[in-house]
C-alpha positions in Angstrom: 40.0 150.5 48.7 43.7 149.3 48.2 45.9 147.8 50.9 47.0 151.1 51.9 43.8 152.2 52.5 42.2 149.8 54.5 45.6 149.5 56.6 44.4 153.4 57.4 40.8 152.4 58.1 42.0 149.5 60.2 44.8 152.0 61.9 41.3 154.6 62.7 38.8 151.8 63.5 41.1 149.8 66.4 42.9 153.2 67.4 46.4 151.7 65.8 49.4 153.1 64.8 49.3 152.4 60.5 52.4 150.3 60.7 50.5 147.9 63.6 47.3 148.0 61.4 49.6 147.0 58.3 51.6 144.0 60.7 47.7 142.7 61.9 46.4 142.9 58.4 49.5 140.6 57.3 48.8 138.2 60.4 44.9 138.2 59.4 45.7 137.5 55.5 48.8 135.0 56.0 46.9 132.8 58.8 43.9 132.5 56.0 46.4 132.0 53.3 47.8 128.8 55.5 44.7 127.7 56.0 43.9 127.2 53.1 46.1 125.7 51.7 45.9 123.9 54.5 42.9 122.5 52.9 40.9 124.1 55.7 37.7 127.0 55.5 38.3 129.9 57.8 34.5 131.1 58.8 34.1 134.8 60.1 30.6 134.8 61.9 27.8 137.6 59.8 30.7 138.1 57.3 31.8 135.0 55.1 33.5 131.9 54.7 36.8 131.5 52.7 36.8 127.9 51.3 38.5 125.6 49.1 36.9 124.2 46.0 37.6 121.8 43.6 37.0 123.2 39.8 36.3 120.6 37.5 38.4 119.4 34.5 37.1 120.9 31.4 37.8 121.9 27.4 38.5 125.4 26.7 39.0 126.7 23.2 42.3 128.4 22.3 40.9 132.7 21.2 44.1 132.5 18.6 43.6 129.5 17.2 40.3 128.1 18.0 41.3 124.6 18.9 40.0 123.0 22.0 42.5 122.5 24.6 42.1 120.4 27.8 42.3 122.3 31.0 42.6 120.2 34.0 41.1 120.1 37.2 42.4 122.5 40.2 41.5 123.7 43.8 40.5 127.4 44.0 40.3 129.8 46.6 36.1 130.5 47.1 34.6 133.7 49.6 30.9 133.4 50.7 29.5 136.1 51.8 27.8 135.7 55.4 24.5 137.3 56.0 25.0 140.2 57.5 27.8 141.1 55.2 24.7 140.6 52.3 22.5 142.5 54.2 24.3 145.4 54.4 25.2 145.6 51.5 21.9 146.1 49.7 
């Protein structure tokens, strides 16, 4: 499912216009992005949690030359599915 299909599903499920559904989706993703960039997590009970995780520095390998390179530590966005979502997928 791509963004346009998700907007259409939200519009039909919530009895909204596609424009309103698109604005709601953009506001939701914007709020999640803002929370994560501020270092906070977002928990949606039954669906899952969005969080920021630290990725440790590590040594990688350049596939073209085979030489080792240092990959610096970074922060990444992560999602952990909630119980209801896990059960519905099985």
